[in-house]
N, C-alpha and C positions, 0 to 999 in steps of 0.2 A: 504495501500498499502504499503511495505516496503521503509525502508529507501535507501535500496541500493539494487537490482537485481544484481545476480551472473552466467552467464554460462561457462560450460566448452566443448572443444570438440578434439578429436585427428586428427591427420593426416591419408592419407590414401596410399596404396599402390593398384596399378591394378599387381596383379600378370600374369594376362593374359585375352585379349578379349579388351584391346582398342581400338576406334574408327568401330570394327564391333559391338561394343553393342549398337552404335548408330543405325543400321538398323536392330535391332530385334534379331540380335546372343546372344548370353551367355558370361559373365565375370566374373572371377575370382577377387576380390577383400578383400583386410581385413585392419581393422581400425590400425593404428600406431602412438601407443603410446609414439614414443621417440621422436615425434613433436606434441606439444599441441597449445592451444588456448583457453585466459582467457579473457573474457569478464566482464565488469561491467557497470552498469549502475544507472546514481542517478540525483535528480531533479536538475534544475539548471536554470536560469531567458531566456537564451535562450540555444536553440542545439546545443550542442560543441563538437567536435569531437576531441579524442589522440590518435595518434596509430603512428607507425616508421615511416609511410610515409607522415602523415600530422596533424598537430595540429592548428586548430584554428575552428574556426564557420562550423556547417555544410554545410549552403549553398554555402560556397567556397569552399568547399570539390574540387579537381581535378577531371577530368575524370576518372580517374584510379582508382577513390573510387566510381563510380556509382553505383556501384550494393550496397556497403554499403548504400552509403546516399540514395535510394529510398528504400531498405529494413528495414533502421531506420522510416522513414516518416512514410511506411506501418503499422509497429509496432505500432508509435504513434499513429495513426487515429483509427487504429482495434482496439486498445485495449484503448485507451481513456485517455493514459498518460500524464501528463502537459509535458514540456519542461525540455530537460534533456541533462546532459553530460554523455558522452558514452567512455570506455577507453579498446583501444584493443590490448592485450598482445601475440603477435603469435611468437613461436619456430619455424614455418611450412618457410621455404622458398617460398617464392613466384612464381608463374609461373614455377614448377619443376615437375609438375606433383603428387603430393602430397596432391592433395586437398585442397590447402590454401583459395580458397574463399567457397569453399563451407562448411571447417571447420571452418570459421568465422561468414559466414552466423550463422550455428548452435551455437554457442556461445554467439551471440548476440539475436538471438531468445530467446535461454532459459533463457538467462540474463532480458528481456523484460518481459516476462511473469514470472518469478520469483520475478523481482521488483513489476508487478501488481497485484500476488497474484493469478494467473488465471492459470486454468489447461491447460495442455500441451500433446496432443496425439501424436504418432508418425507421425501420419498422419498430423496432424497439422503442424507439424513440419517441415515434407517435403514438403509440400505444401510452406510454407514463405521460406525456404532454395530455391526451384528448383523455387521461381519468381527472389531471387537473382540471382540465374546463370543462366537464362535465360538473362539477363542485362548483366552477365559478359561472356557469351559462346557464346551465339546465340541460340543453338540448346543441349544443356545438356542430354545426356543420364541419368542422375538421378543416376547413381551411386557413386559419389563422396557424393551427400548429403545421399546416404545409408549408405555408410563406414565411412565416418565422423561424424555420428551421430550413431553407434553402437557399440557391444563391440567384436562381433566373424565373423570369415571369412565367404562372403557372396558368392553363388551363383546366381549371378544376371542377370535376362533378362526384357528387357524395356515391361513397362505395364503389367508385373508378378511379384505375389506376389514374395517380397526375399526371397530367403532360405538360413539356415545356413548347415555348414559342420564342422567335425573336419579337421583340418591342421594338420596331424600329421604324417610328414614325417623325416627321419632321415636326417635333410640336415640345411645348413645356407643359409640364403639371404643376399647377402650385395648389400645393397642401396647407388648408389656414384650419387653425387651432381655435376655436370658438370660446375656449377658458371654459367652456361650459362640461359637466361631466355627462356624458351619454350615459342611455341605459337601455344597456344591449337585453339583457332578460326581460325587463318589463317589456320589449318591444316584441322582441321572439314569440311571448307571450300573448301580444295584443294580436300580431298576425296568426295566430293558432286558433284564436277568440275567434275573431273575424271569419277565417277560413270557414268554422264550425256554425256561426250565425249567418253570414252573410256568403255562402260556400262557391257559388257560380261566379259571381261578381269578383271576389278574391282569387281564387281558381285562374281564373282568367289572365288578371293583374299578374300575378306569379308568374302562368307561361309566355306571357308578353316579355316577363323579363327576362327568360331565357331566351327567347327571339332576338333581344335587341343583345343579349351577349354574343350571341354566335355571330351577330352582326358587326359589332364590333372587332371581336376576331379579325374578322376577313379587312376592314379599313382598317386596323393594325397593318396587318400583313401587306395591304397593297398601296400604304403611306398615303392614307385620306384623313387629314386630322380634321378637315371641315366637317366630313363624316361622322367622325366619332366624336364630335363635338354635337351635332344633332340627336346622337343616339343619346350621350350622356344625358341631355335634356329629357328626352320622352323617357327616359329610366327614373331621374329623380320626378317624374310628374305620377310615375308609377308606383314607388316609394312613399309619396305621398297620398295618395290616396288609400296605401295601407297603414295608413295613419304613424310613421314612423320615422316624420319630418316632424318640423316644430317651426311656430313663426321667424323665429332670430335664423336659422336656416335660410328658410326659404327666402328671409329680406336678403340676406347676405349674398346667397347663390344669386338673386334677381338683378342684387347690386354689380354681381360680376359679370351677369351677360349683357348690362347696361353701360359697361365698361371697358370691352374689346375680348372679353372671354368668347371661346369658338362651340364651350358646351362648361356646364355645369352642375355638379352636384353633391350630394350628400355621401361619405365612405363609413361603412361601418355598422354599429347597430342601430345608429339614427337617436335623435330624440336629445342632441346637443352634440357632443366632438367636434370632429373635422368633417371639412368639404373638399372636394376637389374642384380647381378651375383651369381648363384647356386653353391655354394660346399657341398662336402661332411661333412667336420670336422669345428668347428670354429676355428681353427688354420689355417686353409687355406683362410679362408673368412679376416682372421686379416693380413696376409701376401702381400694378392692381395690388400686389403685396404691400407698398407704401399706402395706397388708399386705403385698404381696408385696415391696416394698422392704427390706421388714424382714425378708425371706425370702433375701434374695439378690441379687433382679431389681436391675439395672446400671443400668436408665432404662428411664423411662417416656413417653408422649404420649398427648396424649388429644384424640381428633376427634369431633366433632358431626355425625352425619350428615344430619340434617335440616337444617341448614342450609350442608351441604357448608364449614364453618370449621373451621380449626383453635382448639382450644381452648388 
């Protein structure tokens, strides 16, 4: 066993297909290197956690950290490790649709396997991460686990093998954090309730999101940023009909469209969190980012999609 185990992961961005992916429709996501998690684990007299939300004995961790607490105990049991001190350092804003909980689970799992010097396959990694995600979100699609543990853009369908494809479109993606916590579990439950109460209307919206995702993949491969922008606008309207947006997101998205964005939509669980705006040039993205920050957006990141680099 090593003196210390280390694990890393990225944040993630869902470009299109959130919520409908829970019901078997496809989604497009990619690892987001602008935000990261680093976890370290080493032997201690008693299980101890250091994080931005809580520092203390793991058994006394608050309810919001139950997924971390249970994952760490499961890893300790399955890998037969001694008592430990776990240190988590994350630059991913929590509850913003950027895969924070999944990324933390990826980093923790990698750290424990590193520490115990045991082989960690991708399948095994995802099983531990999905265990934690079920505690955090109830009925996760698995897309966060796949995107935060990989290095390439993915085309994801639940219970299907994850496939990658080139993100090669001459456009820039602005990711903007509203500063408001998203409500993934509540939003997922709301869609499930709507599917039960207004089945035909809700099922139709979910299917349409799947079709829009297929079309978005084609637009990316064909380097059609204007088409992708229109698809993003349509996707947000469908998400809005599923009640997973809110007035703040809608207002910022409308502002983005009125100020040069080719398309804009929420990303992740919704009801807060982050949204995306697609622009033709980096300069347009930078100008829009400044305008949004003047109107209360907490933080922005810009990603060049044509060369798949972080700007």
